[in-house]
C-alpha positions in Angstrom: 25.4 -2.8 8.9 25.6 -5.9 6.4 22.4 -5.1 4.9 23.1 -1.4 4.1 26.4 -2.2 2.6 25.4 -4.9 0.7 22.7 -2.8 -1.0 24.3 0.5 -1.2 24.5 0.2 -4.9 20.2 -0.3 -5.0 19.2 1.4 -1.8 19.0 5.3 -2.2 21.1 7.8 0.4 18.5 8.8 2.3 17.5 5.0 3.4 20.7 4.9 5.3 19.1 8.0 7.4 16.2 5.5 8.4 18.1 4.6 11.8 18.3 7.6 14.2 22.0 7.5 14.4 22.9 4.0 12.5 26.3 3.5 13.7 24.9 3.7 17.1 22.1 1.5 17.0 23.9 -1.7 17.6 25.8 -1.0 21.0 22.5 0.8 22.0 21.1 -2.6 21.5 23.9 -4.6 23.3 24.3 -2.3 26.1 19.9 -2.8 26.7 20.3 -4.4 30.6 17.9 -5.4 33.1 15.6 -2.5 32.3 13.3 -5.0 30.0 11.7 -8.1 30.5 9.3 -9.0 27.8 7.4 -12.4 28.0 9.2 -14.0 30.4 12.2 -13.2 28.7 14.5 -11.0 30.5 17.2 -9.2 28.7 19.8 -9.5 31.6 22.5 -11.8 30.1 23.0 -15.0 32.5 26.8 -15.9 33.7 28.0 -19.3 33.3 28.5 -20.1 36.9 24.6 -19.0 37.5 23.0 -15.5 38.4 22.9 -12.5 36.5 25.2 -8.9 36.0 22.7 -6.1 35.3 25.8 -4.2 34.1 27.5 -6.4 31.4 26.5 -6.0 27.9 24.8 -8.5 25.7 27.1 -10.0 23.4 26.1 -10.2 19.3 25.2 -13.9 19.8 23.1 -13.3 22.9 21.0 -10.5 21.4 20.2 -12.2 18.2 18.8 -15.1 20.8 16.8 -12.9 22.3 14.8 -11.2 19.3 14.7 -15.2 18.5 12.8 -16.0 21.4 11.0 -12.4 20.9 9.8 -13.7 17.1 8.7 -17.4 18.0 6.9 -16.4 21.1 4.1 -14.9 18.6 4.2 -11.9 21.4 3.2 -8.6 19.1 4.2 -6.5 21.4 8.1 -8.0 22.5 9.7 -6.1 19.7 8.2 -3.0 20.7 11.5 -1.6 22.6 13.0 -1.7 19.0 10.5 1.6 18.0 13.0 3.9 19.5 15.9 2.8 17.3 14.2 4.3 14.5 13.2 8.3 13.1 9.7 8.7 13.4 7.1 8.2 10.9 9.9 5.9 8.8 8.2 2.7 7.6 10.6 0.8 10.1 9.4 2.1 13.1 5.9 1.3 11.7 6.5 -1.9 11.1 8.0 -2.0 14.9 4.9 -0.7 16.2 2.4 -2.1 14.4 0.1 -5.0 16.1 -0.6 -6.9 12.6 0.8 -10.5 12.3 1.6 -11.5 9.1 -0.4 -15.2 8.5 0.3 -16.1 5.4 2.9 -15.4 2.6 2.4 -16.3 -1.2 6.0 -16.3 -2.8 6.1 -20.3 -4.0 6.5 -19.4 -7.6 8.3 -16.0 -7.2 9.3 -16.5 -10.6 5.8 -17.0 -12.5 2.8 -15.5 -9.9 2.5 -12.3 -8.7 3.7 -12.4 -4.8 1.1 -10.9 -1.8 0.9 -11.5 1.8 -1.7 -11.4 4.4 -2.3 -10.3 8.1 -4.4 -10.2 10.5 -4.6 -7.0 13.2 -6.8 -8.4 15.8 -6.7 -5.6 17.6 -8.5 -2.9 14.7 -10.5 -6.4 13.4 -8.8 -6.0 10.2 -7.5 -8.4 7.4 -5.1 -6.4 5.0 -4.0 -8.4 1.7 -0.5 -6.5 0.6 0.6 -6.8 -2.9 4.4 -6.7 -4.3 5.6 -4.3 -6.8 7.1 -5.4 -9.8 10.7 -7.2 -9.3 11.0 -9.7 -11.5 10.5 -10.5 -15.4 7.5 -11.9 -15.3 6.4 -8.5 -13.2 7.3 -6.3 -16.1 6.3 -8.3 -18.9 2.6 -7.9 -17.4 3.0 -4.4 -16.7 3.9 -3.6 -19.9 1.1 -5.6 -21.2 -1.4 -3.0 -21.9 -3.8 -4.0 -24.3 -7.3 -3.9 -23.0 -8.9 -7.4 -21.8 -12.8 -7.7 -21.4 -13.6 -9.3 -17.3 -16.4 -10.4 -16.5 -18.3 -7.8 -14.7 -19.1 -9.3 -10.8 -21.8 -6.5 -9.7 -24.9 -8.4 -9.9 -27.0 -4.7 -9.4 -28.2 -2.4 -12.4 -26.3 0.5 -13.0 -26.3 3.8 -15.2 -24.2 2.2 -18.5 -23.6 -1.1 -17.0 -21.8 -3.2 -19.5 -21.8 -7.1 -19.0 -17.7 -7.3 -19.3 -15.3 -4.3 -18.2 -12.5 -3.3 -19.8 -9.1 -4.2 -17.8 -5.1 -3.6 -18.9 -4.5 -7.3 -20.0 -1.0 -7.7 -18.2 -3.2 -6.9 -14.6 -5.9 -8.7 -15.2 -4.1 -11.8 -16.2 -2.3 -12.0 -13.7 -4.7 -11.8 -10.7 -7.7 -14.0 -12.8 -6.3 -16.3 -15.4 -6.4 -19.8 -14.3 -4.1 -22.5 -13.2 -3.3 -24.9 -15.5 -3.0 -27.9 -12.9 -6.0 -26.8 -10.5 -8.1 -24.2 -12.4 -8.1 -21.9 -9.5 -7.5 -18.7 -9.9 -4.9 -16.1 -7.6 -8.0 -14.1 -6.8 -10.1 -17.1 -5.3 -6.6 -18.7 -3.6 -6.2 -14.8 -1.8 -10.0 -14.3 -1.0 -10.4 -17.7 0.3 -7.3 -17.2 2.5 -8.5 -13.7 3.4 -12.0 -15.5 4.8 -10.6 -17.9 6.5 -7.5 -16.1 8.6 -10.3 -13.3 9.2 -13.2 -15.9 10.5 -10.0 -18.1 12.4 -8.5 -15.0 14.1 -11.1 -12.1 14.4 -14.3 -13.4 13.8 -17.4 -12.6 11.4 -17.2 -9.1 12.5 -13.6 -8.6 10.4 -13.5 -6.0 7.9 -10.6 -6.1 4.5 -7.8 -3.5 3.9 -6.0 -3.8 0.5 -2.4 -2.1 -0.1 -0.2 -2.5 -3.2 2.7 -0.3 -4.7 3.4 0.2 -8.2 2.6 -3.2 -10.1 1.0 -4.5 -6.6 -1.2 -1.3 -6.5 -3.0 -1.8 -9.7 -3.7 -5.4 -8.2 -5.1 -4.3 -5.2 -7.3 -2.4 -6.8 -8.4 -5.4 -8.9 -8.9 -7.2 -6.4 -10.3 -4.9 -3.7 -13.4 -4.2 -6.5 -14.1 -7.9 -6.9 -13.9 -8.1 -3.4 -16.5 -5.7 -2.6 -18.7 -7.7 -4.8 -18.5 -10.6 -2.2 -20.8 -10.7 0.5 -17.7 -12.0 2.7 -16.1 -9.4 2.8 -18.5 -6.2 3.1 -20.9 -6.7 6.0 -18.9 -4.9 8.6 -17.7 -1.9 6.4 -16.3 -1.2 2.9 -13.6 -3.0 1.5 -11.0 -0.3 1.6 -8.0 0.1 -1.0 -4.5 2.0 -0.3 -2.5 2.0 -3.6 0.9 3.5 -4.3 2.5 5.0 -7.2 -0.1 2.7 -9.3 -0.3 2.9 -12.7 -3.5 3.2 -15.3 -5.1 0.1 -14.9 -9.0 0.3 -15.8 -11.1 1.5 -18.5 -14.3 3.9 -18.2 -16.5 0.5 -18.4 -14.7 -0.4 -15.0 -14.8 3.3 -13.8 -18.9 2.8 -13.7 -19.2 0.0 -12.1 -16.3 1.0 -9.4 -18.3 4.0 -8.8 -21.8 2.2 -8.1 -20.2 0.1 -5.6 -18.6 3.5 -3.6 -22.0 4.6 -3.9 -23.2 1.8 -2.2 -20.7 2.1 0.6 -19.0 -1.7 -0.6 -15.3 0.0 -1.9 -13.4 3.1 -0.9 -9.8 3.6 -3.1 -7.2 6.1 -2.3 -4.5 6.2 -5.1 -1.0 8.0 -3.3 1.0 9.0 -6.4 4.4 11.4 -6.1 3.9 14.5 -8.8 5.9 14.3 -11.6 6.4 10.5 -10.9 6.6 9.0 -14.7 5.4 5.5 -13.5 2.1 6.8 -12.1 1.2 8.2 -15.8 1.4 5.2 -17.8 0.7 3.7 -20.0 1.0 6.6 -22.7 -2.9 7.6 -22.6 -3.6 9.4 -25.4 -6.0 7.3 -27.4 -9.2 8.9 -28.4 -12.7 6.8 -27.5 -16.2 7.7 -27.6 -15.8 8.5 -23.8 -12.9 10.3 -24.4 -9.8 8.7 -22.7 -8.6 4.6 -23.3 -7.5 4.9 -19.1 -8.9 6.6 -16.1 -8.4 6.3 -12.6 -10.4 5.7 -10.2 -11.7 6.2 -6.1 -9.6 10.0 -4.6 -6.5 10.8 -6.1 -3.9 12.5 -3.4 -1.3 13.9 -5.2 2.0 14.3 -2.9 4.3 17.2 -3.5 8.5 17.2 -2.6 10.1 19.6 -0.2 8.5 22.7 0.4 10.1 25.8 -1.3 9.0 28.2 -3.7 6.2 25.7 -5.3 4.6 26.5 -1.1 3.9 29.7 -2.3 0.8 28.3 -3.9 0.3 25.5 -1.6 2.3 23.6 -3.6 3.2 21.6 -0.7 -0.1 20.6 0.8 -1.2 17.0 -0.7 -3.8 17.6 -3.6 -7.3 15.5 -2.9 -9.7 15.0 -6.0 -12.2 12.4 -6.8 -12.5 10.7 -9.8 -16.1 11.7 -10.8 -17.8 10.6 -14.2 -16.9 13.1 -16.7 -17.8 13.8 -20.5 -15.8 12.7 -23.0 -14.1 16.2 -23.7 -13.1 16.3 -20.0 -11.9 12.8 -19.9 -9.9 13.2 -23.0 -8.4 17.1 -21.5 -7.7 15.0 -18.2 -6.0 12.1 -19.8 -3.8 14.9 -21.9 -2.9 16.9 -18.6 -1.8 13.5 -17.2 0.6 12.2 -20.1 3.5 10.6 -18.8 5.1 12.9 -21.4 3.9 16.2 -19.8 4.7 14.4 -16.0 7.9 13.3 -16.8 11.1 14.6 -14.4 14.6 14.4 -15.4 15.6 10.8 -16.8 17.9 10.8 -13.8 15.3 11.1 -11.2 12.8 8.8 -12.4 13.9 5.9 -10.3 13.5 8.4 -7.4 10.5 10.2 -7.8 8.6 6.6 -8.1 10.3 5.2 -4.6 8.5 4.2 -1.9 11.6 6.0 0.1 10.7 9.2 -1.7 6.6 8.1 -1.0 7.4 7.4 2.3 8.9 10.7 2.9 6.3 12.8 1.2 3.4 10.9 3.3 5.4 11.7 6.8 5.3 15.2 5.6 1.8 15.5 4.9 1.1 13.7 8.4 3.1 16.0 10.2 2.0 19.3 7.8 -1.7 18.6 9.7 -0.5 20.3 12.9 0.0 23.2 10.8 -2.0 26.2 12.0 -2.8 26.6 8.1 -4.0 23.0 7.5 -7.3 24.7 6.9 -6.3 25.4 3.3 -6.5 21.6 2.9 -9.6 20.6 5.0 -9.1 16.9 4.0 -5.9 16.7 5.5 -5.8 14.8 8.6 -8.9 13.3 8.0 -10.0 9.4 8.1 -11.0 7.7 4.6 -14.1 7.5 5.6 -14.5 11.1 6.6 -13.1 12.0 3.0 -15.5 9.7 1.1 -18.3 11.3 3.3 -17.4 14.7 2.6 -16.4 14.0 -1.3 -18.7 11.3 -2.5 -21.6 10.5 -0.3 -22.8 13.6 0.6 -23.0 14.8 -3.3 -24.8 11.4 -3.8 -27.5 12.4 -1.2 
């Protein structure tokens, strides 16, 4: 309650509905008694004279102490009882149910560095890297630095149109690949080494890598995922999978050629989720004409998410739209850039923040999940599929 009240000016009103009756959550937690006994830690409060009373409610301090013990126990299932206090498919419920453990978080220099975290899911044998979106002035400065920079092409194979250097959004590339003045190391190397270290230590040699990011973090996740796909340490057990959300333009045609080569070799996959009329997902302004058509392009599979069902659903608008970013002629590429131009896809000014926000993304993704149970799901054969299955249909079969 304190968190909501303190942050009510910056949290959208819909976030208050995350709790299944926010005003009742505290009462329900306090009334929990002997029905739970996790990892040897009983929820039944002990009496001062010894023993316990199953009918007595826990005080706030007792509840806090118990939750602290759950966290310190490192038993990932000890907080599962909290899942029932959140609405289905909300971020909070998903986090409580997840078996992944956060093993590393780099936020030592939050004013200057990009912020990321690493978690390990031993059950799924997966190491997850998550990049944060733009918060600080440095984040925004890097996001707005939209000039192209030539980065080294890490792909060793030969492929059509291969370039020694790839043109990449300068701000994003610099954030991940600039060398530190004290150690001359790059942020990418730091993250990659940590991923390999925790993957080997907690899972073994058969781990896979998944990379997530929102907005600025989505662009960083794409760059990290691509470069990691050229490292044999991370592709022995399957492709590096990238899931980006509300990601702006970040790469050029030369990068896209290299990325598609890695896709065809089953080294990397990318699903880019974005809301319809999300201004940020259509930035930077992409109207410059080049030999290949547009200056910027997207890669991987686009998943366009639509808003609450209404009249648009008459034309199938409420069903997410899937599209693979294949190589196009210069004219087709430029025409697509015009259709995806930020001016054409701009919402009303007062909706810009909401359209790009994580709460709206989460609601639309939750809606897409619920639609998979609809009898009309056949209208979109990719709903309810895994990323591997979608790639099999949209990418691999075409190559075969």
